[in-house]
C-alpha positions in Angstrom: 1.8 31.8 3.2 -2.1 30.9 2.8 -2.7 28.7 0.1 -5.9 27.9 -2.1 -7.3 24.9 -1.5 -9.3 24.6 -5.0 -8.9 26.3 -8.3 -10.1 25.5 -11.1 -8.9 26.5 -14.5 -7.1 25.2 -17.0 -3.6 23.2 -18.1 -2.6 22.6 -21.2 -5.1 23.3 -22.9 -7.6 21.1 -20.6 -10.6 22.2 -18.1 -8.8 21.1 -14.2 -9.7 20.9 -10.9 -6.1 21.5 -8.9 -6.3 20.8 -4.9 -2.6 22.8 -2.9 -1.7 22.0 -0.4 1.4 22.9 1.7 2.9 20.1 0.2 1.5 18.6 -2.9 -0.3 19.7 -5.9 -2.7 17.2 -7.8 -4.4 17.6 -11.5 -7.3 16.0 -12.0 -7.5 16.1 -16.2 -10.2 15.8 -18.4 -8.3 15.3 -21.5 -5.3 13.1 -20.9 -3.9 10.1 -21.7 -5.5 8.4 -18.7 -9.1 8.6 -20.4 -7.8 6.8 -23.1 -6.9 3.9 -20.2 -8.5 1.3 -21.8 -8.6 -1.2 -18.4 -6.6 -0.7 -15.0 -5.0 -4.2 -15.4 -1.4 -4.2 -14.9 -0.4 -3.8 -18.6 -2.5 -1.2 -19.1 -1.6 0.4 -16.1 2.4 -0.2 -16.9 2.0 1.6 -20.0 -0.2 4.7 -18.9 3.0 5.1 -16.0 5.6 4.9 -18.9 2.8 7.6 -21.1 3.3 9.8 -18.4 6.7 9.3 -17.3 10.2 12.1 -17.6 11.3 9.2 -20.3 14.4 11.3 -19.8 15.2 10.3 -16.5 13.6 7.1 -16.3 17.2 5.1 -16.5 19.3 7.8 -14.2 17.0 8.4 -11.3 14.6 7.0 -9.0 10.9 8.7 -9.3 7.2 7.5 -8.2 4.3 8.1 -9.5 0.6 7.5 -8.7 -2.4 6.9 -10.1 -6.4 8.1 -9.0 -9.3 5.8 -10.0 -12.9 6.8 -9.2 -15.5 4.4 -7.8 -16.3 3.7 -11.2 -12.7 2.9 -12.2 -11.9 5.7 -14.5 -8.3 6.7 -14.5 -8.8 10.8 -12.4 -5.6 11.8 -12.1 -1.8 11.1 -12.0 1.3 12.6 -9.6 4.3 12.5 -9.5 5.0 11.3 -5.6 8.7 11.4 -5.4 12.1 11.5 -6.4 15.3 9.7 -5.7 19.3 9.0 -6.2 20.1 6.3 -8.4 19.2 3.1 -6.3 16.5 4.7 -4.3 13.5 7.3 -4.0 11.3 8.9 -1.9 7.8 8.4 -1.3 5.9 9.8 2.1 2.5 7.3 2.3 0.7 10.3 4.8 1.3 12.7 1.1 0.6 9.2 -1.0 -3.0 9.0 1.5 -4.0 12.9 1.3 -3.7 13.4 -2.4 -6.2 10.3 -2.7 -9.1 11.5 -0.3 -8.5 15.1 -1.9 -9.1 14.0 -4.9 -11.9 11.4 -3.6 -10.1 8.3 -5.5 -11.2 4.9 -4.2 -8.4 3.1 -5.6 -4.5 4.1 -6.5 -1.7 2.7 -8.4 2.1 3.2 -7.5 4.9 3.1 -10.1 8.9 3.5 -9.9 11.3 3.0 -11.8 14.5 0.7 -11.4 17.2 3.0 -13.7 19.3 -0.4 -13.4 17.0 -2.1 -15.3 16.5 -4.6 -12.3 12.8 -5.4 -11.8 13.4 -8.1 -8.4 11.9 -6.0 -6.0 13.9 -4.7 -3.1 12.7 -5.5 1.2 12.8 -1.7 1.0 9.7 -1.6 -2.1 7.7 -4.7 -0.5 7.6 -2.5 2.9 6.6 0.5 0.6 4.0 -1.3 -0.8 2.6 -3.2 2.2 2.8 0.1 3.9 0.7 2.1 1.3 -1.8 -0.3 0.9 -2.8 -0.8 4.4 -3.0 2.9 4.8 -5.0 2.9 2.1 -7.1 0.9 3.2 -7.4 2.8 6.7 -9.1 5.5 4.3 -11.0 3.8 2.5 -8.6 3.2 -0.8 -7.9 0.1 -2.6 -4.4 -0.5 -4.0 -4.6 -1.6 -7.6 -1.5 -2.3 -8.3 2.3 -1.6 -7.4 4.7 -2.2 -10.1 8.5 -1.4 -10.9 8.6 0.3 -14.4 12.1 0.1 -16.2 12.8 1.1 -20.2 11.8 -2.0 -21.4 9.3 -3.5 -19.1 8.0 -4.1 -15.7 6.9 -6.4 -13.1 3.7 -5.8 -11.7 2.7 -6.4 -7.8 -1.0 -7.9 -8.9 0.5 -10.0 -11.4 2.8 -11.8 -9.5 0.4 -12.6 -6.6 1.8 -10.3 -4.1 -0.5 -7.9 -3.1 -2.5 -8.8 0.4 
């Protein structure tokens, strides 16, 4: 089955460009909460992630999301990257890189939630962030931050000096 590679239209009343690949869909919108994002600092990133998060699932299932940024540092889109179970999420590095390249992002931020409320990064969390940063760097895309989100708080790799 052939997929359209590029579609221009509207989504929820805003103009969008939608890139479709066999395994993912990225929606870039002109009028979203992303356009109101004041900066790329960790607090603003966490607030934006929480705004786009499925709040009904933040305490029941691990999910992962990406935010994409252009060369001027403006947020240009978001993507639900993966879903998992209560204590783990799937996040495919290849899909993340393909999405960043499709929307011409020069920066990305990653977040996933811990339904338990525990903000401590697991070894798997650390490994995923390291692998994503390395893969993005090979494509000229900077990993701006990786965050763990809970219902009430967040931890930021950039604030903790954990991004290498």
